[in-house]
Phi, psi and omega in degrees: 000327179295325178298320178295320179295318177298319181298312182295309182298315180299318180291318180296320175291325175297330177293326175294316176300318179298317181300319179295319183282333180275337184303316184283356180051064182298150173293160185307317181295320178293321178298318179298320178295318178297317179299320179297317178296317178298322178297317179297312180297319178301313181298326180288332186259330193300327179288334183267317185207102183296321179300317177292321179299331180296340174299336182250330178295315183300307179295328178299313180296318182290322177295320178295321177296321179294330176295322182283306181217109181289135177232159176301132187302314182301314180294322179299312181295317180297312181301316181297319179296314180296315180300320180293315180297317179296311182298314180291325177296316178295315178299316178296320178297319178297318179297317180293321183275354185304314179299319179296317179296318179298318180293325178290321181289322184287345179285000000 
């Protein structure tokens, strides 16, 4: 359950970072440079603390997506937040219900 909480909190804070980086509507070359820096920071952090790494993973993914197909920033950030909460909630629910499911299957 703690992993789901780290995922949600890290992504929601990453959305704030994303909002700051998406606001100026950087040209493609500048966006690629920002993504490269985010990738380096992500690689340095992901092994130690995934929740903290999400501060950089989230904007990196959203910036790369914007390079491919630009979407309104507000809707992009909202959708990513909702998707993360739903996915982590389902994952957390499965972890919590796992003992009950195992006992039902073994009968």
